[in-house]
Structures are given as structure tokens and as C-alpha cells.
C-alpha positions as CSV (number, residue, x, y, z in Angstrom):
1,M,76.4,145.0,89.9
2,I,76.3,148.2,87.9
3,D,75.8,147.6,84.1
4,I,77.0,150.3,81.9
5,W,75.5,150.8,78.5
6,P,77.6,153.0,76.1
7,S,74.6,154.5,74.5
8,Q,73.6,156.3,77.7
9,V,76.4,158.8,77.7
10,T,78.2,160.1,74.6
11,S,81.6,161.8,74.4
12,D,84.5,161.2,72.3
13,R,86.7,163.3,74.6
14,P,89.4,161.3,76.3
15,V,89.1,160.5,80.0
16,T,91.2,162.2,82.5
17,L,91.8,160.7,85.9
18,L,93.5,162.9,88.4
19,T,95.1,161.8,91.8
20,V,95.6,164.5,94.4
21,C,97.5,164.7,97.7
22,E,99.1,167.6,99.7
23,G,102.5,168.3,98.0
24,N,102.2,166.4,94.8
25,I,105.7,164.9,95.5
26,C,105.0,161.6,97.1
27,R,101.5,159.8,97.1
28,S,99.6,161.3,94.2
29,P,102.4,161.1,91.5
30,L,102.9,157.5,92.8
31,A,99.4,156.6,92.3
32,A,99.2,158.3,89.0
33,Q,102.2,156.5,87.7
34,L,100.9,153.1,88.8
35,L,97.3,153.5,87.5
36,R,98.9,154.8,84.2
37,E,100.7,151.6,83.9
38,Q,97.8,149.4,85.1
39,L,94.7,150.9,83.5
40,S,93.6,150.4,79.9
41,K,95.3,153.2,77.8
42,S,92.4,153.0,75.3
43,I,90.1,154.4,77.8
44,W,92.3,156.3,80.4
45,E,94.2,158.5,77.9
46,Y,95.3,161.0,80.8
47,V,96.3,160.0,84.3
48,E,97.7,163.0,86.0
49,S,98.4,164.3,89.4
50,A,98.3,167.5,91.4
51,G,98.7,168.8,95.0
52,I,96.4,170.8,97.2
53,R,99.5,172.6,98.5
54,A,102.0,171.6,96.0
55,V,105.7,172.0,96.1
56,S,105.3,173.4,92.5
57,G,108.2,172.6,90.1
58,A,109.7,170.0,92.5
59,A,110.7,166.5,91.4
60,M,109.3,163.4,93.1
61,D,110.6,162.7,96.6
62,E,113.5,160.4,96.1
63,F,112.2,157.6,98.4
64,A,108.8,157.8,96.6
65,A,110.5,157.7,93.2
66,E,112.4,154.7,94.3
67,Q,109.2,152.9,95.2
68,S,107.7,154.0,92.0
69,R,110.5,152.4,90.0
70,L,110.3,149.3,92.0
71,L,106.6,149.0,91.1
72,G,106.8,149.8,87.5
73,G,106.2,153.5,87.5
74,A,108.2,156.2,85.7
75,P,109.0,159.0,88.2
76,D,111.9,160.8,86.4
77,E,109.6,163.2,84.4
78,H,107.3,164.2,87.4
79,V,107.1,167.9,88.1
80,A,104.8,168.8,91.1
81,R,101.9,171.2,90.2
82,Q,99.3,173.0,92.1
83,L,95.7,172.0,91.8
84,T,93.7,174.6,90.0
85,A,90.0,175.1,89.3
86,Q,90.9,174.3,85.6
87,I,92.8,171.1,86.4
88,A,89.9,169.8,88.7
89,S,87.4,170.8,86.0
90,D,89.1,169.1,83.2
91,A,89.3,165.7,85.2
92,D,86.5,163.0,84.7
93,L,87.6,161.4,88.0
94,I,89.5,162.9,90.9
95,L,91.1,160.5,93.5
96,T,92.6,162.0,96.8
97,M,94.8,160.0,99.3
98,T,92.7,161.1,102.4
99,R,89.2,162.1,103.5
100,T,90.5,165.5,104.5
101,Q,92.0,166.1,101.2
102,R,88.7,165.0,99.5
103,D,86.8,167.5,101.7
104,Q,89.3,170.3,101.1
105,L,89.2,169.7,97.4
106,V,85.5,169.9,97.3
107,S,85.5,172.9,99.6
108,L,87.7,174.7,97.1
109,H,85.9,173.3,94.0
110,P,82.3,172.4,94.9
111,R,81.4,171.7,91.3
112,E,83.7,168.7,91.4
113,L,81.9,166.8,94.3
114,R,80.3,164.1,92.2
115,K,83.6,163.0,90.6
116,T,85.8,163.2,93.7
117,F,86.5,160.2,95.8
118,T,89.4,159.0,98.0
119,L,91.5,156.3,96.3
120,T,90.2,153.8,98.8
121,E,86.5,154.9,98.6
122,F,86.6,154.5,94.8
123,S,88.1,151.0,95.0
124,R,85.6,149.8,97.7
125,L,82.6,151.2,95.6
126,L,84.0,149.4,92.5
127,N,84.5,146.1,94.3
128,S,81.2,146.3,96.2
129,K,78.9,146.9,93.3
130,G,80.8,145.2,90.5
131,C,81.7,147.0,87.3
132,Y,80.8,145.5,83.8
133,G,80.8,146.9,80.4
134,V,83.3,149.8,80.8
135,T,84.7,149.8,77.3
136,D,84.9,153.5,76.3
137,P,85.1,157.0,77.8
138,A,81.4,157.5,77.9
139,D,81.1,154.4,80.1
140,V,83.7,155.7,82.6
141,R,81.8,159.0,83.0
142,L,78.6,157.2,83.6
143,L,80.2,154.8,86.1
144,V,81.6,157.8,88.0
145,R,78.2,159.4,88.2
146,R,76.6,156.1,89.4
147,L,79.3,155.4,92.0
148,S,78.8,159.0,93.3
149,D,75.1,158.2,93.8
150,I,75.9,155.2,96.1
151,R,79.0,156.6,97.8
152,S,77.0,156.6,101.2
153,T,77.2,152.9,101.1
154,V,81.0,152.9,101.8
155,K,81.9,153.9,105.4
156,L,85.5,155.1,105.5
157,T,87.7,155.5,108.7
158,H,91.2,156.8,109.3
159,V,92.7,153.5,108.4
160,D,91.4,154.1,104.8
161,D,93.6,157.2,104.4
162,V,96.9,156.8,102.7
163,E,99.5,158.0,105.2
164,D,101.7,161.0,104.3
165,P,105.3,159.6,104.0
166,Y,106.8,163.0,103.4
167,R,110.1,163.4,105.3
168,Q,109.6,159.9,106.7
169,T,112.0,156.9,106.4
170,A,112.4,154.6,103.5
171,A,110.5,151.9,105.3
172,V,107.4,154.3,105.7
173,H,107.6,155.1,102.0
174,A,107.6,151.3,101.2
175,R,104.6,150.7,103.4
176,V,102.7,153.6,101.8
177,A,103.6,152.5,98.3
178,C,102.5,149.0,99.0
179,Q,99.2,150.4,100.2
180,I,98.7,152.5,97.1
181,N,99.8,149.7,94.7
182,E,97.3,147.4,96.3
183,V,94.4,149.9,95.9
184,C,95.5,150.8,92.4
185,R,95.6,147.1,91.4
186,S,92.2,146.6,92.8
187,I,90.8,149.5,90.7
188,A,92.5,148.4,87.6
189,A,91.3,144.7,88.1
190,S,87.7,146.0,88.6
191,M,87.9,148.2,85.6
192,K,88.8,145.4,83.1
């Protein structure tokens, strides 16, 4: 169990969660849209996405957008954007879709190591250690630091990566969306 005490970290700045994938047209915008709907808006003011090799300016992939709509997301306003040092720096928590993307992101932006996890890794850490008392932005920042300290307790394998559905069938997109939604729901449930 991890107890968070609000007085331990202070900051009135809103919390920003960033999801990251390859092109920013399938997985990361879907995860961001679902988390935006599922997390407390009083704490998670900004839930955004970006791509390591973004198809900058592109709309969301049509199959991914369809899955987002089915799961309660709002894909119509999404515009893909490239991950930059500033975007990474501004985020309080960065969630990638794969271990490789996490490693690439940290290689490009080493200062962001402590706040960068895979989507599955973050969910597992929350579920394995418990999460209580997250009621404001300062709590989130402290929680992210504490989970970073214990990240070695979660062993990830290739099955924990979120498959890239780009240029795949509608069925593959549905399977990937189901996986993302399940993990996002787990994160949101642990953060309440």
C-alpha cells in the first residue's frame, strides 16, 4: 500500500498525463480519450497524446476512431503531433504503449525517466501496491515518483505491449481497443 499525504508535495499546477505511441493516430489517442473520460477531471486536467514518429497533422485512424466512439471517447478533434522535449517535460506522467517506445522516449529525453512507464506497467504498479489518498495534483506527482522507485517489482514481457493496429483489420483494432480500455479502466479504478 502506498499512502499519499498531500502536505508532502505542493503544487497548484494542473496535472498533465501524456500517452505516447508511434504515429499518434491509433493507440495513444485512444488511450488518452478513454483516460480523459475515466479519470477525475478535478485532478487530471490535461490528458494528451503524442507520437515518437507522429504522422503530424493527421486525424485518428478510422478504425481506431470507431473503437474510440464505441468506448465513449471523442476522436473527431484529434490531430496527431510529434513528441517534443517540451511536450515530454510538461507532462507529469507519460504512458507509452510498448517497452520499446518507453526505452526510445527515455533515450531521447533522459530527464523524463522517473515519470515514464508503459500503460500496462503503470497499471500493474498501481494494482500491486494499492493507491490511497490521491485527491489533488500534488498527490499524483508524489505517487508517480514513488511508483518509479518500485518499478523493478513489475516484470514486463512482450504480452504486456499494446500491439500496433496500424494498417490492420477492424478486428485487430477492436482487440487492441479492448486491451487499452481494460488497462485504462484499471488505472482509473485504482486512482479513485
